C-alpha positions as CSV (number, residue, x, y, z in Angstrom):
1,X,-3.5,-11.0,14.5
2,X,-1.1,-13.7,15.7
3,X,1.1,-13.0,18.7
4,X,4.7,-12.1,17.7
5,X,7.4,-14.7,17.8
6,X,10.1,-12.0,18.2
7,X,10.7,-8.7,19.7
8,X,8.8,-6.1,17.7
9,X,10.1,-3.0,16.0
10,X,9.0,0.3,17.4
11,X,6.8,0.8,14.3
12,X,5.1,-2.5,14.7
13,X,4.7,-2.0,18.4
14,X,3.1,1.5,17.8
15,X,0.5,-0.1,15.5
16,X,-0.1,-3.1,17.8
17,X,-0.5,-0.9,20.9
18,X,-3.2,1.2,19.1
19,X,-5.0,-2.0,18.0
20,X,-5.1,-3.4,21.5
21,X,-6.8,-0.2,22.5
22,X,-9.3,-0.3,19.7
23,X,-7.9,2.6,17.7
24,X,-7.1,2.8,14.0
25,X,-3.6,4.1,13.2
26,X,-3.6,6.7,10.4
27,X,-0.6,7.6,8.4
28,X,0.3,10.1,5.6
29,X,2.5,9.7,2.6
30,X,4.7,12.7,3.2
31,X,8.2,13.7,2.3
32,X,10.2,16.9,2.1
33,X,13.8,17.5,0.8
34,X,15.4,19.3,3.8
35,X,15.8,17.9,7.3
36,X,14.1,21.0,8.8
37,X,11.0,20.6,6.7
38,X,10.9,16.8,7.2
39,X,11.2,17.2,11.0
40,X,8.4,19.9,11.0
41,X,6.1,17.6,9.1
42,X,6.8,14.6,11.4
43,X,6.2,16.7,14.5
44,X,2.9,17.9,13.1
45,X,1.8,14.4,12.3
46,X,2.8,13.3,15.8
47,X,0.7,16.1,17.3
48,X,-2.4,15.5,15.2
49,X,-5.7,14.6,17.0
50,X,-5.4,11.0,15.9
51,X,-3.4,7.9,16.6
52,X,-0.6,8.3,14.1
53,X,2.7,7.0,12.8
54,X,5.0,9.0,10.6
55,X,6.3,8.7,7.1
56,X,9.6,9.7,5.5
57,X,8.8,9.4,1.8
58,X,11.9,9.5,-0.4
59,X,12.6,11.4,-3.6
60,X,12.7,10.2,-7.2
61,X,16.5,10.3,-7.5
62,X,17.0,8.1,-4.4
63,X,14.4,5.6,-5.6
64,X,16.6,4.9,-8.7
65,X,19.9,5.0,-6.9
66,X,21.1,8.4,-8.3
67,X,22.3,9.7,-5.0
68,X,24.8,12.1,-6.7
69,X,21.9,14.0,-8.4
70,X,20.0,14.0,-5.2
71,X,23.0,15.6,-3.4
72,X,23.4,18.2,-6.2
73,X,19.8,19.1,-6.0
74,X,20.1,19.6,-2.3
75,X,23.1,21.8,-2.8
76,X,21.3,23.8,-5.4
77,X,18.2,24.3,-3.2
78,X,16.0,22.4,-5.6
79,X,12.6,21.4,-4.3
80,X,12.8,17.6,-4.5
81,X,9.7,15.5,-4.2
82,X,10.8,13.7,-1.1
83,X,13.6,13.2,1.5
84,X,16.9,12.0,-0.1
85,X,17.9,9.8,2.9
86,X,21.2,8.5,1.4
87,X,22.3,11.9,0.2
88,X,21.6,13.4,3.6
89,X,23.4,10.4,5.3
90,X,22.6,8.5,8.4
91,X,24.0,11.0,10.9
92,X,21.9,13.9,9.6
93,X,18.8,11.7,9.4
94,X,19.3,10.5,12.9
95,X,19.7,14.2,14.1
96,X,16.5,15.1,12.2
97,X,14.6,12.2,13.9
98,X,15.9,12.9,17.5
99,X,13.0,15.2,18.6
100,X,10.4,13.0,16.8
101,X,10.7,9.4,17.8
102,X,9.3,7.9,21.0
103,X,6.3,9.0,23.0
104,X,3.7,11.3,21.4
105,X,1.9,14.1,23.2
106,X,-0.7,11.7,24.6
107,X,1.9,9.2,25.7
108,X,1.3,6.9,22.7
109,X,4.4,5.4,21.0
110,X,5.2,7.3,17.8
111,X,7.4,5.6,15.1
112,X,8.4,6.3,11.6
113,X,8.4,4.3,8.4
114,X,10.5,5.0,5.3
115,X,8.6,4.8,2.0
116,X,10.6,4.8,-1.3
117,X,9.4,3.0,-4.4
118,X,12.8,1.4,-5.3
119,X,13.4,-1.9,-7.1
120,X,16.8,-2.0,-5.4
121,X,16.5,-0.6,-1.9
122,X,19.8,-2.0,-0.5
123,X,21.4,1.4,0.0
124,X,18.2,2.9,1.4
125,X,17.9,0.0,3.9
126,X,21.6,0.5,5.0
127,X,21.0,4.2,5.6
128,X,17.7,3.8,7.5
129,X,19.2,1.2,9.7
130,X,22.3,3.4,10.4
131,X,19.9,6.2,11.2
132,X,18.1,4.2,13.9
133,X,15.0,3.2,11.9
134,X,13.8,-0.3,11.1
135,X,10.5,0.0,9.2
136,X,10.1,0.3,5.5
137,X,7.9,-1.1,2.7
138,X,7.6,-2.2,-0.9
139,X,8.4,-5.6,-2.4
140,X,10.3,-7.4,-5.2
141,X,7.2,-7.3,-7.5
142,X,5.2,-4.3,-6.3
143,X,8.2,-1.9,-6.5
144,X,9.5,-3.4,-9.8
145,X,6.7,-3.8,-12.2
146,X,4.7,-0.6,-11.7
147,X,7.7,1.7,-11.1
148,X,10.8,0.6,-13.0
149,X,12.3,-1.0,-16.0
150,X,14.5,-3.2,-13.8
151,X,14.2,-6.9,-14.8
152,X,12.1,-8.8,-12.3
153,X,14.8,-11.3,-11.5
154,X,17.3,-8.5,-10.6
155,X,14.7,-6.9,-8.4
156,X,14.0,-10.2,-6.6
157,X,17.8,-10.6,-5.9
158,X,18.1,-7.0,-4.7
159,X,15.1,-7.4,-2.4
160,X,16.4,-10.7,-1.0
161,X,19.7,-9.0,0.0
162,X,17.9,-6.0,1.4
163,X,15.5,-8.1,3.5
164,X,18.4,-10.2,4.8
165,X,20.3,-7.1,5.8
166,X,17.2,-5.7,7.5
167,X,16.7,-9.0,9.4
168,X,20.3,-9.4,10.3
169,X,20.8,-5.9,11.7
170,X,17.5,-6.0,13.6
171,X,17.7,-9.7,14.7
172,X,14.5,-10.3,12.8
173,X,12.4,-7.7,14.5
174,X,12.4,-5.0,11.7
175,X,9.1,-4.3,10.1
176,X,8.4,-4.7,6.3
177,X,5.1,-3.8,4.6
178,X,4.2,-5.4,1.3
179,X,3.0,-2.9,-1.4
180,X,1.6,-6.0,-3.2
181,X,-2.0,-5.1,-2.4
182,X,-1.7,-1.8,-4.4
183,X,0.3,-2.5,-7.6
184,X,-0.8,0.0,-10.2
185,X,-3.4,1.4,-7.8
186,X,-6.6,0.8,-9.8
187,X,-8.4,-1.4,-12.2
188,X,-6.8,-4.6,-10.8
189,X,-9.4,-7.1,-9.5
190,X,-8.9,-7.7,-5.8
191,X,-8.0,-11.4,-6.0
192,X,-4.7,-10.5,-7.5
193,X,-4.0,-7.7,-5.0
194,X,-4.7,-10.1,-2.1
195,X,-2.5,-12.8,-3.6
196,X,0.4,-10.5,-4.3
197,X,0.4,-9.1,-0.7
198,X,0.5,-12.7,0.6
199,X,3.2,-13.8,-1.8
200,X,5.4,-10.9,-0.9
201,X,4.8,-11.6,2.7
202,X,6.0,-15.1,2.2
203,X,9.1,-13.7,0.4
204,X,9.8,-11.5,3.4
205,X,9.5,-14.5,5.7
206,X,11.8,-16.5,3.5
207,X,14.5,-13.9,3.9
208,X,14.4,-13.6,7.7
209,X,11.7,-11.0,8.6
210,X,9.2,-11.8,11.3
211,X,7.1,-8.6,11.4
212,X,5.2,-7.7,8.3
213,X,2.1,-5.8,7.1
214,X,-0.1,-6.7,4.2
215,X,-1.5,-3.9,2.1
216,X,-4.8,-3.5,0.2
217,X,-5.8,-0.5,-1.8
218,X,-9.5,0.6,-1.8
219,X,-11.1,-0.1,-5.1
220,X,-14.5,0.6,-6.6
221,X,-17.1,-1.4,-4.5
222,X,-17.2,-1.3,-0.7
223,X,-18.6,-4.8,-0.2
224,X,-16.0,-6.2,-2.6
225,X,-13.3,-4.4,-0.7
226,X,-14.6,-5.7,2.6
227,X,-14.6,-9.2,1.2
228,X,-11.0,-8.7,-0.1
229,X,-9.7,-7.6,3.3
230,X,-11.5,-10.5,5.0
231,X,-9.8,-12.9,2.4
232,X,-6.4,-11.3,3.1
233,X,-6.8,-11.7,6.9
234,X,-7.9,-15.3,6.4
235,X,-4.9,-16.2,4.2
236,X,-2.5,-14.3,6.4
237,X,-3.7,-16.4,9.4
238,X,-2.9,-19.6,7.3
239,X,0.5,-18.5,6.0
240,X,2.0,-16.4,8.8
241,X,1.6,-18.4,12.0
242,X,4.2,-17.3,14.5
243,X,4.7,-14.0,12.6
244,X,3.6,-10.5,13.8
245,X,1.4,-9.2,11.1
246,X,-1.3,-6.6,10.5
247,X,-3.3,-5.2,7.5
248,X,-2.9,-1.7,6.1
249,X,-5.5,-0.1,3.9
250,X,-4.9,2.6,1.4
251,X,-7.4,5.3,0.6
252,X,-8.3,5.0,-3.1
253,X,-5.1,5.5,-5.1
254,X,-6.5,6.3,-8.6
255,X,-7.9,9.5,-10.0
256,X,-9.1,11.5,-7.0
257,X,-12.3,13.6,-6.8
258,X,-11.7,17.2,-7.8
259,X,-14.3,18.7,-5.4
260,X,-13.4,19.1,-1.8
261,X,-16.7,17.5,-0.6
262,X,-16.2,14.6,-3.0
263,X,-12.6,14.0,-1.9
264,X,-13.6,14.2,1.8
265,X,-16.4,11.7,1.2
266,X,-14.0,9.2,-0.5
267,X,-11.5,9.6,2.4
268,X,-14.3,9.1,4.9
269,X,-15.4,6.0,3.0
270,X,-12.0,4.4,3.4
271,X,-12.0,5.2,7.1
272,X,-15.4,3.4,7.5
273,X,-14.1,0.5,5.5
274,X,-11.1,0.3,7.8
275,X,-13.4,0.3,10.8
276,X,-15.8,-2.2,9.3
277,X,-13.0,-4.7,8.6
278,X,-10.9,-4.4,11.7
279,X,-8.0,-3.0,9.7
280,X,-5.1,-1.8,11.9
281,X,-3.6,1.0,9.8
282,X,-4.9,3.4,7.1
283,X,-2.8,5.4,4.7
284,X,-4.7,8.5,3.7
285,X,-5.0,10.9,0.8
286,X,-6.0,14.5,1.0
287,X,-8.6,16.7,-0.8
288,X,-5.6,18.5,-2.3
289,X,-4.5,15.4,-4.3
290,X,-6.2,16.4,-7.5
291,X,-4.7,19.8,-7.7
292,X,-1.2,20.0,-6.0
293,X,1.3,18.4,-3.7
294,X,-0.4,18.3,-0.2
295,X,1.0,20.6,2.5
296,X,1.7,19.5,6.1
297,X,-1.6,21.1,7.1
298,X,-3.4,19.2,4.3
299,X,-2.0,15.9,5.6
300,X,-2.9,16.6,9.3
301,X,-6.4,17.6,8.3
302,X,-6.8,14.3,6.4
303,X,-5.4,12.3,9.3
304,X,-7.8,13.9,11.8
305,X,-10.8,13.5,9.4
306,X,-10.1,9.8,8.8
307,X,-9.5,9.1,12.5
308,X,-12.7,10.8,13.5
309,X,-14.9,8.9,11.0
310,X,-13.2,5.5,11.8
311,X,-13.9,6.1,15.5
312,X,-17.5,7.0,14.8
313,X,-18.1,4.0,12.6
314,X,-19.8,1.0,14.2
315,X,-19.0,-2.3,12.5
316,X,-22.0,-4.0,14.0
317,X,-24.3,-1.6,12.0
318,X,-22.9,-2.9,8.7
319,X,-24.0,-6.2,7.2
320,X,-21.3,-8.8,7.9
321,X,-18.6,-9.5,5.4
322,X,-19.3,-12.7,3.5
323,X,-16.9,-14.8,1.5
324,X,-18.0,-15.8,-2.0
325,X,-20.2,-13.0,-3.2
326,X,-17.3,-11.7,-5.4
327,X,-15.1,-14.7,-5.4
328,X,-12.1,-12.9,-4.0
329,X,-10.9,-15.6,-1.6
330,X,-11.0,-18.4,-4.2
331,X,-9.2,-16.3,-6.8
332,X,-6.5,-15.2,-4.3
333,X,-5.9,-18.8,-3.0
334,X,-5.7,-20.2,-6.6
335,X,-3.1,-17.5,-7.5
336,X,-1.0,-18.1,-4.4
337,X,-1.0,-21.8,-4.8
338,X,-0.1,-21.6,-8.5
339,X,3.0,-19.7,-7.6
340,X,4.0,-21.9,-4.6
341,X,3.7,-25.0,-6.8
342,X,6.6,-23.7,-9.0
343,X,9.2,-24.3,-6.3
344,X,10.2,-24.0,-2.7
345,X,12.1,-20.8,-3.2
346,X,9.6,-18.0,-3.5
347,X,11.9,-15.6,-5.4
348,X,12.5,-17.8,-8.4
349,X,8.9,-19.0,-8.2
350,X,7.7,-15.4,-8.6
351,X,9.9,-14.8,-11.6
352,X,8.7,-18.1,-13.2
353,X,5.1,-17.3,-12.5
354,X,5.3,-14.0,-14.4
355,X,7.2,-15.7,-17.2
356,X,4.4,-18.2,-17.6
357,X,1.7,-15.6,-17.1
358,X,0.3,-17.3,-13.9
359,X,0.6,-13.7,-12.5
360,X,-0.3,-10.9,-14.9
361,X,-0.9,-7.3,-13.8
362,X,-3.6,-5.6,-15.9
363,X,-2.5,-2.5,-17.8
364,X,1.1,-2.9,-16.6
365,X,3.7,-2.3,-19.4
366,X,6.8,-3.8,-17.8
367,X,8.6,-6.2,-20.1
368,X,8.4,-9.1,-17.6
369,X,4.6,-8.8,-17.4
370,X,2.6,-10.9,-19.9
371,X,0.2,-8.1,-20.5
372,X,-2.7,-10.4,-21.4
373,X,-5.0,-9.6,-18.5
374,X,-7.5,-6.8,-18.2
375,X,-9.9,-5.7,-15.5
376,X,-13.3,-4.0,-15.9
377,X,-16.0,-2.5,-13.7
378,X,-19.1,-4.6,-13.9
379,X,-22.8,-3.6,-13.6
380,X,-22.5,-3.7,-9.8
381,X,-19.6,-1.4,-9.8
382,X,-17.2,-4.1,-8.8
383,X,-13.9,-5.0,-10.4
384,X,-13.8,-8.2,-12.4
385,X,-11.6,-9.9,-15.0
386,X,-12.3,-8.9,-18.6
387,X,-9.5,-11.2,-19.7
388,X,-7.2,-13.3,-17.6
389,X,-4.5,-14.7,-19.9
390,X,-2.9,-17.8,-18.3
391,X,-3.9,-17.0,-14.7
392,X,-6.0,-19.6,-12.9
393,X,-9.1,-17.3,-12.6
394,X,-12.3,-16.9,-14.6
395,X,-12.7,-14.0,-17.0
396,X,-16.0,-12.3,-18.0
397,X,-18.1,-13.2,-21.0
398,X,-20.2,-11.3,-23.5
399,X,-19.6,-7.6,-23.8
400,X,-17.0,-7.7,-21.1
401,X,-14.8,-9.9,-23.3
402,X,-15.1,-7.7,-26.4
403,X,-12.5,-5.1,-27.5
404,X,-11.6,-2.4,-25.1
405,X,-12.1,1.1,-26.5
406,X,-10.3,4.2,-25.3
407,X,-13.4,5.8,-24.0
408,X,-14.1,2.6,-22.0
409,X,-10.7,2.9,-20.3
410,X,-11.1,6.6,-19.6
411,X,-14.6,5.9,-18.1
412,X,-13.2,3.2,-15.8
413,X,-10.2,5.4,-14.7
414,X,-12.6,8.2,-13.8
415,X,-15.4,6.1,-12.4
416,X,-14.7,6.7,-8.7
417,X,-13.7,10.4,-9.2
418,X,-16.9,11.1,-11.2
419,X,-19.1,9.2,-8.8
420,X,-18.0,11.0,-5.7
421,X,-17.9,14.4,-7.3
422,X,-21.4,13.9,-8.7
423,X,-22.7,12.7,-5.3
424,X,-21.1,15.8,-3.7
425,X,-23.3,18.1,-5.9
426,X,-26.3,15.8,-6.3
427,X,-26.8,14.0,-2.9
428,X,-28.3,10.6,-3.3
429,X,-27.0,10.1,-6.8
430,X,-25.1,6.8,-7.4
431,X,-22.4,6.5,-10.1
432,X,-23.2,4.4,-13.1
433,X,-20.9,1.5,-13.9
434,X,-18.2,2.3,-16.4
435,X,-18.8,-0.9,-18.2
436,X,-21.6,-3.5,-18.0
437,X,-20.7,-7.2,-17.9
């Protein structure tokens, strides 16, 4: 990770301080509607037996800018699916955070990130800044295509204004995480995930931010995932000189195991992957994911479980990560370069890249996505391209290129869930590939 060129945000400094001490930062995705419940959750995360940072996840009304409905829901005592930061307002949010921010029980710095899912986050950014926070996440593509019907060009403009406000108010030190390495969460070959994280990082840089994190969501094959994270780190070193940056890994975001042993095994595998690859931060899921909204206790247990397994993992005991076995670096580099060749302004270049199909998210139904690409799980259990449309990547041949049946798609979507649940009841059993190449 390169030395920062500017003063760091409290969030970035909390992550960097842990990394200097050889510890993985673990983080939940957690949000509650009332200030009292949100404070309780953050204090529990801060007190966990792990190196943590906190999350304020926002509600669905706030994500689409319907703050009046969020306020009405609060007044009615409705149980929103997150914290409506704009409806609460900056003063109430600052009061909620007062006992939380700063040093944790062990003397470690504790900071909070706002997570939202909005294609137009300007009002959210204004409020979080007024509340004394300076860390958030998303991106002009990654919070537009999967989550909204907003035209991509409009999202790019909104995100440019939001990043510039964040940079101006923080003098460049605010922290922004790209969600580009997650997109729809599953069935997207890693080359595109890595490329999108890098491209959104370049967008953030273009609009004044100097502290960023680059995401990657755990997929279907541990060695392919390790290669992808290595590719992401290599490209980040090339494109973000003079920028403070780190990598954040997400525990698998698709269909989660239904058994508690299977879910815990998947969570632990993501912690081992983080340790193996030198990842600085891990965003966890809980064994409750398949059945209900996780409680505070569920989140704390997942944080402690992940931290313990990451600490116990010994990267030297794993075979080293190699570039080339799955072709992730070459794919990601080709995709990034194909976009940058479209113009010096990364925002319009992203819009044009999607118009031409140079970027094409598989199984994404947004009207600005070409929709010609498809991913599949090959005989090794890794994600590859079934069809690539106009993207500068190679697609599969033979059976992999044939028609996609409904049962094929269902099999791929449940591949990880089924494999970890079966292994939980039949130790030693390995999941069969959903599709052979």
